[in-house]
C-alpha positions in Angstrom: -22.8 -3.1 18.4 -21.6 -6.5 19.8 -18.2 -5.1 21.4 -18.2 -1.9 23.0 -15.2 -0.1 23.6 -14.8 2.5 26.7 -13.6 5.7 26.1 -10.8 4.9 28.1 -9.5 2.6 25.7 -10.4 4.7 22.8 -8.1 7.6 24.9 -6.0 5.1 25.1 -5.5 3.7 21.5 -5.3 7.5 20.7 -2.3 8.2 23.0 0.0 5.1 23.0 -1.2 3.9 19.7 -2.7 0.3 20.4 -4.8 -1.2 23.0 -5.4 -4.4 24.3 -9.4 -4.6 24.5 -11.5 -6.4 27.4 -12.3 -9.1 25.1 -11.1 -12.2 24.2 -11.8 -15.1 21.6 -15.0 -17.4 22.3 -12.7 -20.4 23.5 -13.9 -22.6 20.4 -13.0 -20.5 17.9 -9.4 -20.5 19.4 -9.4 -23.9 19.2 -10.7 -23.6 15.8 -8.0 -21.2 14.8 -4.9 -23.2 16.8 -6.5 -26.9 14.2 -6.8 -24.8 11.2 -3.1 -23.5 11.7 -2.0 -27.2 12.1 -3.5 -27.7 8.9 -2.0 -24.8 7.2 1.6 -26.1 8.3 0.7 -29.5 7.3 -0.4 -28.2 3.8 2.7 -26.1 3.5 6.0 -28.0 4.9 7.6 -26.8 1.7 7.6 -23.3 3.8 9.8 -22.4 6.8 6.9 -21.4 10.0 8.4 -18.5 10.8 6.8 -15.9 8.3 3.5 -17.3 6.3 1.5 -14.7 4.5 -2.4 -14.4 3.4 -3.1 -18.0 4.5 -6.6 -16.4 3.9 -5.7 -16.6 -0.1 -6.6 -20.2 -1.7 -4.9 -19.8 -5.2 -1.7 -19.5 -4.3 -1.2 -15.7 -3.6 1.3 -14.2 -1.6 4.3 -16.4 -1.1 2.8 -19.5 -2.8 0.8 -20.3 0.8 -1.9 -22.7 0.4 -4.6 -21.3 1.9 -8.4 -21.6 3.2 -11.2 -19.4 3.6 -11.1 -20.1 7.1 -8.7 -17.8 8.2 -11.1 -15.0 6.0 -13.9 -15.9 8.4 -11.5 -15.6 11.5 -10.1 -12.1 10.4 -13.5 -11.1 9.6 -15.3 -11.9 12.9 -18.1 -10.1 13.8 -16.4 -8.7 16.9 -13.6 -7.7 15.7 -14.9 -5.6 12.9 -17.1 -4.5 15.7 -14.1 -3.5 17.6 -12.5 -2.3 14.3 -15.2 0.4 13.1 -14.5 2.2 16.5 -11.2 2.6 15.5 -10.6 3.6 11.9 -14.3 4.0 10.9 -17.5 2.1 9.5 -15.7 1.6 5.8 -13.2 -1.2 6.4 -11.2 -2.9 4.1 -9.0 -6.3 4.5 -6.1 -6.2 2.3 -3.7 -8.6 3.9 -3.1 -11.5 6.7 -0.4 -13.1 8.1 1.3 -15.8 10.4 4.1 -15.3 12.7 4.9 -19.0 14.0 8.0 -17.7 16.0 9.0 -21.4 16.5 10.9 -22.4 19.5 14.1 -22.3 20.2 13.9 -19.3 17.3 16.9 -17.4 17.5 15.2 -14.3 15.1 14.1 -11.3 16.4 12.1 -8.4 14.6 14.3 -5.5 15.1 12.6 -2.3 15.4 10.9 -1.4 12.5 6.9 0.8 11.6 5.1 -1.3 9.3 4.4 1.4 6.5 7.3 1.4 5.2 6.6 -1.7 3.0 2.7 -1.0 2.0 1.2 0.4 -1.0 -1.3 2.5 1.0 -2.4 6.1 0.2 -2.8 7.8 2.4 -1.2 5.5 4.5 -3.5 4.3 7.2 -3.9 0.7 7.9 -4.4 -1.0 11.3 -2.9 -4.3 12.2 -5.1 -6.9 14.9 -2.9 -9.3 16.7 -4.2 -12.4 18.0 -1.8 -14.9 19.7 -2.6 -18.5 19.3 0.0 -19.3 21.8 0.0 -17.4 25.5 2.9 -14.7 25.1 5.4 -14.6 27.7 8.5 -12.2 28.3 10.5 -15.0 27.5 9.3 -16.2 24.2 9.6 -13.1 22.6 7.0 -10.8 22.8 5.9 -8.2 20.6 7.2 -4.6 22.2 5.9 -0.9 21.4 7.3 2.4 21.3 4.2 4.3 23.2 3.4 7.1 21.1 5.7 6.7 18.5 2.5 6.9 16.2 1.3 10.8 16.8 3.0 12.3 13.9 1.5 10.2 11.2 5.3 9.7 10.0 7.4 7.7 7.9 10.9 7.8 10.2 14.2 6.6 8.0 15.0 2.7 8.0 18.4 1.7 7.2 19.4 -1.8 5.9 21.1 -4.3 8.2 22.4 -7.6 7.1 21.4 -11.0 9.1 20.5 -14.1 9.5 18.8 -14.0 12.7 16.1 -11.1 11.8 12.7 -11.6 10.2 13.4 -8.2 8.5 15.8 -6.4 7.4 15.0 -2.4 7.2 15.1 -1.5 10.7 14.3 2.1 12.4 17.2 4.4 13.2 17.5 4.7 16.5 17.3 8.3 17.1 13.8 8.3 16.2 12.6 6.4 19.4 14.2 5.5 23.2 14.0 1.8 23.6 14.3 2.2 27.8 9.9 3.5 26.7 8.9 0.5 25.3 6.7 -1.9 26.3 6.0 -5.6 26.2 2.7 -7.2 24.7 2.2 -9.6 27.6 -1.0 -11.7 26.3 -3.0 -14.8 27.1 -4.0 -16.8 23.8 -7.1 -15.3 22.3 -6.5 -11.8 23.2 -6.5 -9.2 20.8 -4.2 -6.0 20.3 -4.9 -3.1 17.8 -1.7 -1.0 16.6 -1.5 1.6 14.2 0.7 1.5 11.3 2.9 4.6 12.5 3.7 3.1 15.5 7.3 1.8 16.2 7.5 -2.3 17.0 9.6 -4.9 17.1 10.2 -8.0 19.1 12.8 -10.6 20.3 14.1 -14.0 19.3 12.1 -17.0 21.1 14.3 -19.1 23.4 11.5 -21.3 25.4 10.8 -24.8 24.2 7.5 -23.8 23.1 6.4 -21.7 20.0 4.8 -18.2 20.1 2.4 -18.2 17.0 0.2 -15.1 16.5 -2.2 -14.7 13.4 -2.2 -10.4 11.9 -4.9 -9.3 10.2 -4.9 -5.9 8.3 -7.5 -3.6 7.8 -7.4 -0.2 6.3 -10.5 2.2 6.4 -11.9 2.3 2.7 -10.9 6.6 2.5 -7.5 4.7 1.6 -6.4 3.5 -1.5 -4.9 0.2 -2.1 -2.5 0.7 -5.1 -2.3 -2.5 -6.9 0.3 -0.7 -9.7 2.7 0.1 -7.3 2.3 -3.1 -5.4 3.3 -4.5 -8.8 6.6 -2.2 -9.0 7.0 -3.3 -5.3 6.7 -7.0 -6.0 9.7 -6.2 -8.5 12.0 -6.2 -5.6 10.6 -8.8 -3.2 8.1 -10.8 -5.1 7.1 -12.9 -2.0 4.6 -10.1 -0.9 2.6 -10.6 -3.8 1.3 -6.8 -3.3 0.5 -6.4 -6.6 -1.8 -9.4 -6.8 -3.5 -8.8 -3.4 -7.5 -9.3 -3.2 -9.2 -7.2 -1.4 -12.3 -7.5 1.1 -14.8 -4.8 1.6 -15.8 -6.1 4.7 -17.6 -2.9 6.0 -19.5 -0.1 4.4 -18.4 1.2 1.0 -15.6 2.1 -0.8 -15.2 5.7 0.1 -12.5 6.4 -1.7 -13.8 5.2 -5.2 -10.4 3.6 -6.5 -10.0 0.2 -4.8 -10.1 -2.7 -7.3 -11.9 -5.5 -5.6 -11.4 -7.9 -9.0 -7.4 -8.2 -9.1 -6.7 -11.3 -6.5 -10.2 -13.0 -6.7 
């Protein structure tokens, strides 16, 4: 195995709901990502850079993003898959990617939430890889986690809140967490964090003069079923996510569920 997690790292993931392994992307790979992001922004000048969905899709998928196969290569880098397999098992499906641009002087925050509220996956088991393309500082809107909030494998109640200063409008009700326990995710570009789908997290606005872009990869164990039909129903409310037409990529092992459709979206 190219990257081996320590027992301490495995225990931390189980206890807190996320880890930052003692691993950093090779400098040439990070530079390749940054260059590809420049190309992505040029090819999608009609879209805001705050959130760009599924850059790995090349067929005008989610949000109409004009993507590139390079992002699929980045997302499935052998080192990243080696780490992921130690956290969610040897049978892995990639079902999504996102780039959060977090542009300079952006007044938008991402309020406290759980990702699983949005996903057509059952049983709901999935993990997020978060790769900063720029250094993350206390001032440019770092991601924040509520440690241990994943333990019950429970989706908490969320309420809809309107506001142009937020990236999402479904916010976790505050009786489910204590913000005083929150921990900031301060990373150097090229480090990688891994977090559980049930973990409560959010981020502040970026008020600095520099962007804070990050590439996000969504992986699920192949024992779960990505329900495209349910995704299509969800698209009726918010078509930009393209959940009903997301292509699935079996990146390791076999489809243990026997239900996943690997033809849709390809």
